PDB file of N, CA, C and O in Angstrom:
ATOM      1  N   MET A   1       6.589  -9.440 -14.010  1.00  0.00           N
ATOM      2  CA  MET A   1       7.884  -8.962 -14.611  1.00  0.00           C
ATOM      3  C   MET A   1       8.995  -8.519 -13.217  1.00  0.00           C
ATOM      4  O   MET A   1       8.834  -7.514 -12.524  1.00  0.00           O
ATOM      5  N   GLU A   2       9.935  -9.375 -13.068  1.00  0.00           N
ATOM      6  CA  GLU A   2      10.525  -9.888 -11.934  1.00  0.00           C
ATOM      7  C   GLU A   2      11.368  -7.713 -11.931  1.00  0.00           C
ATOM      8  O   GLU A   2      11.621  -6.894 -12.815  1.00  0.00           O
ATOM      9  N   ASN A   3      11.430  -7.727 -10.993  1.00  0.00           N
ATOM     10  CA  ASN A   3      12.018  -6.117 -10.523  1.00  0.00           C
ATOM     11  C   ASN A   3      12.630  -6.241  -9.132  1.00  0.00           C
ATOM     12  O   ASN A   3      12.378  -6.914  -8.132  1.00  0.00           O
ATOM     13  N   THR A   4      13.842  -5.013  -9.584  1.00  0.00           N
ATOM     14  CA  THR A   4      14.372  -4.636  -8.259  1.00  0.00           C
ATOM     15  C   THR A   4      14.267  -3.586  -6.961  1.00  0.00           C
ATOM     16  O   THR A   4      14.929  -3.326  -5.957  1.00  0.00           O
ATOM     17  N   ILE A   5      12.868  -3.083  -7.681  1.00  0.00           N
ATOM     18  CA  ILE A   5      12.259  -1.829  -6.787  1.00  0.00           C
ATOM     19  C   ILE A   5      12.393  -1.856  -5.399  1.00  0.00           C
ATOM     20  O   ILE A   5      12.925  -0.933  -4.784  1.00  0.00           O
ATOM     21  N   ARG A   6      12.004  -2.723  -4.938  1.00  0.00           N
ATOM     22  CA  ARG A   6      12.060  -2.859  -3.529  1.00  0.00           C
ATOM     23  C   ARG A   6      13.659  -3.248  -2.963  1.00  0.00           C
ATOM     24  O   ARG A   6      13.708  -2.850  -1.799  1.00  0.00           O
ATOM     25  N   VAL A   7      14.517  -3.656  -3.219  1.00  0.00           N
ATOM     26  CA  VAL A   7      16.010  -3.583  -3.212  1.00  0.00           C
ATOM     27  C   VAL A   7      16.108  -1.939  -3.327  1.00  0.00           C
ATOM     28  O   VAL A   7      15.932  -1.328  -2.273  1.00  0.00           O
ATOM     29  N   GLU A   8      16.326  -1.314  -4.302  1.00  0.00           N
ATOM     30  CA  GLU A   8      16.699   0.011  -4.911  1.00  0.00           C
ATOM     31  C   GLU A   8      15.535   1.378  -3.786  1.00  0.00           C
ATOM     32  O   GLU A   8      15.859   2.562  -3.693  1.00  0.00           O
ATOM     33  N   ARG A   9      14.599   0.938  -3.282  1.00  0.00           N
ATOM     34  CA  ARG A   9      13.450   1.610  -2.403  1.00  0.00           C
ATOM     35  C   ARG A   9      14.477   1.230  -0.983  1.00  0.00           C
ATOM     36  O   ARG A   9      14.610   2.241  -0.294  1.00  0.00           O
ATOM     37  N   ALA A  10      15.052   0.282  -0.539  1.00  0.00           N
ATOM     38  CA  ALA A  10      15.741  -0.273   0.708  1.00  0.00           C
ATOM     39  C   ALA A  10      17.139   0.432   0.522  1.00  0.00           C
ATOM     40  O   ALA A  10      17.888   0.545   1.492  1.00  0.00           O
ATOM     41  N   LYS A  11      17.471   0.879  -0.654  1.00  0.00           N
ATOM     42  CA  LYS A  11      18.765   1.424  -0.708  1.00  0.00           C
ATOM     43  C   LYS A  11      18.743   2.595  -0.304  1.00  0.00           C
ATOM     44  O   LYS A  11      19.648   2.949   0.452  1.00  0.00           O
ATOM     45  N   LYS A  12      17.685   3.559  -0.695  1.00  0.00           N
ATOM     46  CA  LYS A  12      17.480   4.795  -0.322  1.00  0.00           C
ATOM     47  C   LYS A  12      16.537   5.191   0.795  1.00  0.00           C
ATOM     48  O   LYS A  12      16.102   6.308   1.075  1.00  0.00           O
ATOM     49  N   ARG A  13      16.315   3.973   1.390  1.00  0.00           N
ATOM     50  CA  ARG A  13      15.458   4.107   2.711  1.00  0.00           C
ATOM     51  C   ARG A  13      14.146   4.819   2.523  1.00  0.00           C
ATOM     52  O   ARG A  13      13.842   5.616   3.411  1.00  0.00           O
ATOM     53  N   ILE A  14      13.252   4.647   1.431  1.00  0.00           N
ATOM     54  CA  ILE A  14      12.101   5.232   1.462  1.00  0.00           C
ATOM     55  C   ILE A  14      10.920   4.332   1.050  1.00  0.00           C
ATOM     56  O   ILE A  14      11.111   3.240   0.513  1.00  0.00           O
ATOM     57  N   SER A  15       9.732   4.805   1.307  1.00  0.00           N
ATOM     58  CA  SER A  15       8.465   4.189   1.098  1.00  0.00           C
ATOM     59  C   SER A  15       7.794   3.918   0.092  1.00  0.00           C
ATOM     60  O   SER A  15       7.983   4.776  -0.770  1.00  0.00           O
ATOM     61  N   GLN A  16       7.112   3.156  -0.217  1.00  0.00           N
ATOM     62  CA  GLN A  16       6.502   2.822  -1.681  1.00  0.00           C
ATOM     63  C   GLN A  16       5.466   3.852  -1.973  1.00  0.00           C
ATOM     64  O   GLN A  16       5.027   3.922  -3.121  1.00  0.00           O
ATOM     65  N   GLU A  17       4.966   4.780  -0.906  1.00  0.00           N
ATOM     66  CA  GLU A  17       4.340   6.262  -1.045  1.00  0.00           C
ATOM     67  C   GLU A  17       5.083   7.067  -1.190  1.00  0.00           C
ATOM     68  O   GLU A  17       4.545   8.068  -1.662  1.00  0.00           O
ATOM     69  N   THR A  18       6.688   7.236  -0.933  1.00  0.00           N
ATOM     70  CA  THR A  18       7.391   8.086  -1.350  1.00  0.00           C
ATOM     71  C   THR A  18       7.733   8.120  -3.209  1.00  0.00           C
ATOM     72  O   THR A  18       7.491   8.891  -4.137  1.00  0.00           O
ATOM     73  N   LEU A  19       8.490   6.667  -3.008  1.00  0.00           N
ATOM     74  CA  LEU A  19       8.161   6.654  -4.370  1.00  0.00           C
ATOM     75  C   LEU A  19       7.011   6.528  -5.189  1.00  0.00           C
ATOM     76  O   LEU A  19       7.131   6.771  -6.390  1.00  0.00           O
ATOM     77  N   ALA A  20       6.071   6.233  -4.790  1.00  0.00           N
ATOM     78  CA  ALA A  20       4.643   7.039  -5.785  1.00  0.00           C
ATOM     79  C   ALA A  20       4.290   8.267  -6.047  1.00  0.00           C
ATOM     80  O   ALA A  20       3.643   8.612  -7.035  1.00  0.00           O
ATOM     81  N   ASN A  21       4.770   9.107  -5.021  1.00  0.00           N
ATOM     82  CA  ASN A  21       4.504  10.309  -5.098  1.00  0.00           C
ATOM     83  C   ASN A  21       5.559  10.834  -6.319  1.00  0.00           C
ATOM     84  O   ASN A  21       5.095  11.663  -7.101  1.00  0.00           O
ATOM     85  N   ALA A  22       6.938  10.392  -6.511  1.00  0.00           N
ATOM     86  CA  ALA A  22       7.870  10.945  -6.823  1.00  0.00           C
ATOM     87  C   ALA A  22       7.738  10.819  -8.607  1.00  0.00           C
ATOM     88  O   ALA A  22       8.217  11.536  -9.485  1.00  0.00           O
ATOM     89  N   VAL A  23       7.009   9.778  -8.675  1.00  0.00           N
ATOM     90  CA  VAL A  23       6.695   8.980 -10.057  1.00  0.00           C
ATOM     91  C   VAL A  23       5.697   9.208 -10.513  1.00  0.00           C
ATOM     92  O   VAL A  23       5.466   9.082 -11.715  1.00  0.00           O
ATOM     93  N   ASN A  24       4.713   9.673  -9.495  1.00  0.00           N
ATOM     94  CA  ASN A  24       2.865  10.143 -10.285  1.00  0.00           C
ATOM     95  C   ASN A  24       2.392   9.162  -9.927  1.00  0.00           C
ATOM     96  O   ASN A  24       1.221   9.276 -10.291  1.00  0.00           O
ATOM     97  N   ALA A  25       2.489   8.268  -9.462  1.00  0.00           N
ATOM     98  CA  ALA A  25       1.601   6.996  -9.535  1.00  0.00           C
ATOM     99  C   ALA A  25       0.955   6.890  -8.111  1.00  0.00           C
ATOM    100  O   ALA A  25       0.900   7.821  -7.307  1.00  0.00           O
ATOM    101  N   THR A  26       0.463   5.599  -7.910  1.00  0.00           N
ATOM    102  CA  THR A  26      -0.464   5.121  -6.680  1.00  0.00           C
ATOM    103  C   THR A  26       1.010   4.281  -5.851  1.00  0.00           C
ATOM    104  O   THR A  26       1.997   3.684  -6.279  1.00  0.00           O
ATOM    105  N   ARG A  27       0.539   4.600  -4.612  1.00  0.00           N
ATOM    106  CA  ARG A  27       1.215   3.465  -3.615  1.00  0.00           C
ATOM    107  C   ARG A  27       0.681   2.076  -3.830  1.00  0.00           C
ATOM    108  O   ARG A  27       1.419   1.251  -3.291  1.00  0.00           O
ATOM    109  N   GLN A  28      -0.079   1.685  -4.275  1.00  0.00           N
ATOM    110  CA  GLN A  28      -0.920   0.326  -4.608  1.00  0.00           C
ATOM    111  C   GLN A  28      -0.516   0.098  -6.251  1.00  0.00           C
ATOM    112  O   GLN A  28      -0.323  -1.027  -6.711  1.00  0.00           O
ATOM    113  N   SER A  29      -0.433   1.170  -6.946  1.00  0.00           N
ATOM    114  CA  SER A  29       0.592   0.980  -8.078  1.00  0.00           C
ATOM    115  C   SER A  29       1.623   0.339  -7.779  1.00  0.00           C
ATOM    116  O   SER A  29       1.636  -0.839  -8.135  1.00  0.00           O
ATOM    117  N   ILE A  30       2.550   0.755  -7.207  1.00  0.00           N
ATOM    118  CA  ILE A  30       4.024   0.633  -6.957  1.00  0.00           C
ATOM    119  C   ILE A  30       4.051  -0.903  -6.429  1.00  0.00           C
ATOM    120  O   ILE A  30       4.799  -1.796  -6.826  1.00  0.00           O
ATOM    121  N   HIS A  31       3.047  -0.983  -5.436  1.00  0.00           N
ATOM    122  CA  HIS A  31       2.738  -2.276  -4.657  1.00  0.00           C
ATOM    123  C   HIS A  31       2.905  -3.302  -5.627  1.00  0.00           C
ATOM    124  O   HIS A  31       3.947  -3.874  -5.949  1.00  0.00           O
ATOM    125  N   LEU A  32       1.790  -3.459  -6.038  1.00  0.00           N
ATOM    126  CA  LEU A  32       1.847  -4.604  -7.466  1.00  0.00           C
ATOM    127  C   LEU A  32       2.939  -4.882  -8.348  1.00  0.00           C
ATOM    128  O   LEU A  32       3.193  -6.059  -8.607  1.00  0.00           O
ATOM    129  N   ILE A  33       3.679  -3.875  -8.889  1.00  0.00           N
ATOM    130  CA  ILE A  33       4.163  -3.609  -9.538  1.00  0.00           C
ATOM    131  C   ILE A  33       5.537  -4.608  -8.910  1.00  0.00           C
ATOM    132  O   ILE A  33       5.808  -5.800  -9.057  1.00  0.00           O
ATOM    133  N   GLU A  34       6.041  -3.773  -8.352  1.00  0.00           N
ATOM    134  CA  GLU A  34       7.009  -4.514  -6.801  1.00  0.00           C
ATOM    135  C   GLU A  34       6.462  -5.488  -6.562  1.00  0.00           C
ATOM    136  O   GLU A  34       7.092  -6.166  -7.373  1.00  0.00           O
ATOM    137  N   ASN A  35       5.624  -6.356  -6.009  1.00  0.00           N
ATOM    138  CA  ASN A  35       5.618  -7.569  -6.639  1.00  0.00           C
ATOM    139  C   ASN A  35       5.242  -8.336  -7.534  1.00  0.00           C
ATOM    140  O   ASN A  35       4.688  -9.412  -7.309  1.00  0.00           O
ATOM    141  N   GLY A  36       5.476  -7.917  -8.581  1.00  0.00           N
ATOM    142  CA  GLY A  36       5.331  -8.565  -9.989  1.00  0.00           C
ATOM    143  C   GLY A  36       3.889  -9.153 -10.545  1.00  0.00           C
ATOM    144  O   GLY A  36       3.641 -10.054 -11.346  1.00  0.00           O
ATOM    145  N   LYS A  37       2.869  -8.084  -9.629  1.00  0.00           N
ATOM    146  CA  LYS A  37       1.218  -8.701  -9.993  1.00  0.00           C
ATOM    147  C   LYS A  37       0.600  -7.689 -11.127  1.00  0.00           C
ATOM    148  O   LYS A  37      -0.597  -7.707 -11.414  1.00  0.00           O
ATOM    149  N   THR A  38       1.826  -6.547 -11.919  1.00  0.00           N
ATOM    150  CA  THR A  38       1.141  -6.163 -13.142  1.00  0.00           C
ATOM    151  C   THR A  38       2.430  -5.407 -13.506  1.00  0.00           C
ATOM    152  O   THR A  38       3.243  -4.798 -12.810  1.00  0.00           O
ATOM    153  N   ASP A  39       2.348  -5.650 -14.840  1.00  0.00           N
ATOM    154  CA  ASP A  39       4.044  -4.464 -15.417  1.00  0.00           C
ATOM    155  C   ASP A  39       3.233  -3.164 -15.637  1.00  0.00           C
ATOM    156  O   ASP A  39       2.059  -2.873 -15.866  1.00  0.00           O
ATOM    157  N   PRO A  40       4.446  -2.497 -15.455  1.00  0.00           N
ATOM    158  CA  PRO A  40       3.843  -1.020 -15.453  1.00  0.00           C
ATOM    159  C   PRO A  40       4.202  -0.365 -17.082  1.00  0.00           C
ATOM    160  O   PRO A  40       5.034  -0.825 -17.864  1.00  0.00           O
ATOM    161  N   LYS A  41       3.423   0.676 -17.273  1.00  0.00           N
ATOM    162  CA  LYS A  41       3.540   0.867 -18.497  1.00  0.00           C
ATOM    163  C   LYS A  41       5.162   1.266 -18.658  1.00  0.00           C
ATOM    164  O   LYS A  41       5.963   1.270 -17.723  1.00  0.00           O
ATOM    165  N   LEU A  42       5.466   1.601 -20.049  1.00  0.00           N
ATOM    166  CA  LEU A  42       7.004   1.990 -20.220  1.00  0.00           C
ATOM    167  C   LEU A  42       6.873   3.159 -19.451  1.00  0.00           C
ATOM    168  O   LEU A  42       7.356   3.168 -18.318  1.00  0.00           O
ATOM    169  N   SER A  43       6.207   4.292 -19.962  1.00  0.00           N
ATOM    170  CA  SER A  43       6.636   5.550 -19.390  1.00  0.00           C
ATOM    171  C   SER A  43       6.612   5.714 -17.399  1.00  0.00           C
ATOM    172  O   SER A  43       7.345   6.347 -16.638  1.00  0.00           O
ATOM    173  N   LEU A  44       5.524   4.898 -17.172  1.00  0.00           N
ATOM    174  CA  LEU A  44       6.048   5.064 -15.566  1.00  0.00           C
ATOM    175  C   LEU A  44       7.361   3.888 -15.183  1.00  0.00           C
ATOM    176  O   LEU A  44       7.905   4.097 -14.099  1.00  0.00           O
ATOM    177  N   ALA A  45       7.933   2.577 -16.075  1.00  0.00           N
ATOM    178  CA  ALA A  45       9.236   2.251 -16.220  1.00  0.00           C
ATOM    179  C   ALA A  45       9.975   3.243 -15.936  1.00  0.00           C
ATOM    180  O   ALA A  45      10.607   3.449 -14.900  1.00  0.00           O
ATOM    181  N   ALA A  46       9.874   4.016 -17.093  1.00  0.00           N
ATOM    182  CA  ALA A  46      10.704   4.876 -17.435  1.00  0.00           C
ATOM    183  C   ALA A  46      11.357   5.990 -16.313  1.00  0.00           C
ATOM    184  O   ALA A  46      12.518   6.374 -16.166  1.00  0.00           O
ATOM    185  N   LYS A  47       9.777   6.425 -15.404  1.00  0.00           N
ATOM    186  CA  LYS A  47      10.202   7.480 -14.493  1.00  0.00           C
ATOM    187  C   LYS A  47      10.692   6.904 -13.258  1.00  0.00           C
ATOM    188  O   LYS A  47      11.514   7.561 -12.618  1.00  0.00           O
ATOM    189  N   ILE A  48      10.251   5.584 -12.750  1.00  0.00           N
ATOM    190  CA  ILE A  48      10.881   4.733 -11.578  1.00  0.00           C
ATOM    191  C   ILE A  48      12.495   4.684 -11.886  1.00  0.00           C
ATOM    192  O   ILE A  48      13.349   5.129 -11.119  1.00  0.00           O
ATOM    193  N   SER A  49      12.725   4.121 -13.029  1.00  0.00           N
ATOM    194  CA  SER A  49      14.067   4.164 -13.316  1.00  0.00           C
ATOM    195  C   SER A  49      15.053   5.121 -13.248  1.00  0.00           C
ATOM    196  O   SER A  49      16.175   4.948 -12.774  1.00  0.00           O
ATOM    197  N   ASN A  50      14.382   6.678 -13.991  1.00  0.00           N
ATOM    198  CA  ASN A  50      15.060   7.571 -13.816  1.00  0.00           C
ATOM    199  C   ASN A  50      15.078   7.762 -12.376  1.00  0.00           C
ATOM    200  O   ASN A  50      16.274   7.779 -12.087  1.00  0.00           O
ATOM    201  N   PHE A  51      14.441   7.905 -11.391  1.00  0.00           N
ATOM    202  CA  PHE A  51      14.091   8.323 -10.175  1.00  0.00           C
ATOM    203  C   PHE A  51      15.182   7.591  -9.324  1.00  0.00           C
ATOM    204  O   PHE A  51      15.573   8.178  -8.315  1.00  0.00           O
ATOM    205  N   PHE A  52      15.852   6.049  -9.709  1.00  0.00           N
ATOM    206  CA  PHE A  52      16.625   5.648  -8.835  1.00  0.00           C
ATOM    207  C   PHE A  52      18.366   5.783  -9.697  1.00  0.00           C
ATOM    208  O   PHE A  52      19.442   5.335  -9.300  1.00  0.00           O
ATOM    209  N   GLY A  53      18.083   6.481 -10.818  1.00  0.00           N
ATOM    210  CA  GLY A  53      19.330   6.935 -11.717  1.00  0.00           C
ATOM    211  C   GLY A  53      19.978   5.507 -12.612  1.00  0.00           C
ATOM    212  O   GLY A  53      21.160   5.288 -12.874  1.00  0.00           O
ATOM    213  N   LEU A  54      18.916   4.763 -12.918  1.00  0.00           N
ATOM    214  CA  LEU A  54      19.338   3.717 -13.518  1.00  0.00           C
ATOM    215  C   LEU A  54      18.441   3.838 -14.620  1.00  0.00           C
ATOM    216  O   LEU A  54      17.543   4.650 -14.845  1.00  0.00           O
ATOM    217  N   LYS A  55      19.030   2.499 -15.495  1.00  0.00           N
ATOM    218  CA  LYS A  55      18.287   1.902 -17.010  1.00  0.00           C
ATOM    219  C   LYS A  55      17.132   1.278 -16.249  1.00  0.00           C
ATOM    220  O   LYS A  55      17.018   0.946 -15.069  1.00  0.00           O
ATOM    221  N   ILE A  56      16.028   1.203 -17.647  1.00  0.00           N
ATOM    222  CA  ILE A  56      14.814   0.497 -16.863  1.00  0.00           C
ATOM    223  C   ILE A  56      15.457  -1.064 -17.310  1.00  0.00           C
ATOM    224  O   ILE A  56      14.670  -1.997 -17.147  1.00  0.00           O
ATOM    225  N   GLU A  57      16.679  -1.368 -17.800  1.00  0.00           N
ATOM    226  CA  GLU A  57      17.124  -2.953 -17.986  1.00  0.00           C
ATOM    227  C   GLU A  57      17.744  -3.260 -16.399  1.00  0.00           C
ATOM    228  O   GLU A  57      17.806  -4.376 -15.883  1.00  0.00           O
ATOM    229  N   ASP A  58      18.031  -2.406 -15.988  1.00  0.00           N
ATOM    230  CA  ASP A  58      18.456  -2.141 -14.214  1.00  0.00           C
ATOM    231  C   ASP A  58      17.850  -2.462 -13.344  1.00  0.00           C
ATOM    232  O   ASP A  58      18.390  -2.975 -12.364  1.00  0.00           O
ATOM    233  N   ILE A  59      16.301  -2.230 -13.435  1.00  0.00           N
ATOM    234  CA  ILE A  59      15.494  -2.270 -12.434  1.00  0.00           C
ATOM    235  C   ILE A  59      14.559  -3.693 -12.554  1.00  0.00           C
ATOM    236  O   ILE A  59      14.446  -4.527 -11.656  1.00  0.00           O
ATOM    237  N   PHE A  60      13.910  -3.753 -13.917  1.00  0.00           N
ATOM    238  CA  PHE A  60      13.357  -4.491 -14.525  1.00  0.00           C
ATOM    239  C   PHE A  60      13.725  -5.312 -15.578  1.00  0.00           C
ATOM    240  O   PHE A  60      13.959  -4.889 -16.711  1.00  0.00           O
ATOM    241  N   ASP A  61      13.804  -6.885 -15.119  1.00  0.00           N
ATOM    242  CA  ASP A  61      14.166  -7.739 -16.244  1.00  0.00           C
ATOM    243  C   ASP A  61      13.367  -8.181 -17.524  1.00  0.00           C
ATOM    244  O   ASP A  61      12.370  -8.903 -17.549  1.00  0.00           O
ATOM    245  N   VAL A  62      13.801  -7.787 -18.230  1.00  0.00           N
ATOM    246  CA  VAL A  62      13.308  -7.387 -19.297  1.00  0.00           C
ATOM    247  C   VAL A  62      12.843  -8.847 -20.509  1.00  0.00           C
ATOM    248  O   VAL A  62      11.976  -8.995 -21.369  1.00  0.00           O
ATOM    249  N   LYS A  63      13.736  -9.524 -20.073  1.00  0.00           N
ATOM    250  CA  LYS A  63      13.964 -10.889 -20.794  1.00  0.00           C
ATOM    251  C   LYS A  63      13.027 -11.934 -19.972  1.00  0.00           C
ATOM    252  O   LYS A  63      12.619 -12.921 -20.585  1.00  0.00           O
ATOM    253  N   SER A  64      12.728 -11.785 -18.825  1.00  0.00           N
ATOM    254  CA  SER A  64      11.749 -12.833 -18.306  1.00  0.00           C
ATOM    255  C   SER A  64      10.343 -12.400 -18.662  1.00  0.00           C
ATOM    256  O   SER A  64       9.390 -13.180 -18.646  1.00  0.00           O
ATOM    257  N   ALA A  65      10.238 -10.849 -19.053  1.00  0.00           N
ATOM    258  CA  ALA A  65       8.707 -10.399 -19.167  1.00  0.00           C
ATOM    259  C   ALA A  65       8.467 -10.777 -20.623  1.00  0.00           C
ATOM    260  O   ALA A  65       7.342 -11.159 -20.943  1.00  0.00           O
ATOM    261  N   ASN A  66       9.638 -10.684 -21.713  1.00  0.00           N
ATOM    262  CA  ASN A  66       9.778 -11.583 -22.973  1.00  0.00           C
ATOM    263  C   ASN A  66       8.950 -13.214 -22.941  1.00  0.00           C
ATOM    264  O   ASN A  66       7.888 -13.482 -23.502  1.00  0.00           O
ATOM    265  N   LYS A  67       9.769 -14.107 -22.147  1.00  0.00           N
ATOM    266  CA  LYS A  67       9.731 -14.969 -22.119  1.00  0.00           C
ATOM    267  C   LYS A  67       7.976 -15.495 -21.453  1.00  0.00           C
ATOM    268  O   LYS A  67       7.559 -16.652 -21.497  1.00  0.00           O
ATOM    269  N   LEU A  68       7.271 -14.398 -20.928  1.00  0.00           N
ATOM    270  CA  LEU A  68       6.009 -14.609 -20.324  1.00  0.00           C
ATOM    271  C   LEU A  68       4.981 -14.555 -21.245  1.00  0.00           C
ATOM    272  O   LEU A  68       3.979 -15.266 -21.177  1.00  0.00           O
ATOM    273  N   LYS A  69       5.291 -13.371 -22.483  1.00  0.00           N
ATOM    274  CA  LYS A  69       4.777 -13.030 -23.581  1.00  0.00           C
ATOM    275  C   LYS A  69       4.762 -14.081 -24.660  1.00  0.00           C
ATOM    276  O   LYS A  69       3.758 -14.352 -25.320  1.00  0.00           O
ATOM    277  N   ASN A  70       6.104 -14.738 -24.818  1.00  0.00           N
ATOM    278  CA  ASN A  70       5.778 -15.974 -25.793  1.00  0.00           C
ATOM    279  C   ASN A  70       5.362 -16.899 -26.214  1.00  0.00           C
ATOM    280  O   ASN A  70       5.714 -17.282 -27.330  1.00  0.00           O
TER     281      ASN A  70
END
């Protein structure tokens, strides 16, 4: 699933590790999600979007995920 995590991290000037610690995830998980290699569980997607003060749809391209599943 496409996402804007890298862009949002750059705006805040934080590392993958900092984001991971803030949302109770591993740096490796953030890396895989950020690079589109895996999709986050809804609970983690919510934590990430809340961290950035955005809606899930603002971070994750839900439409592209639906196309992949159909």
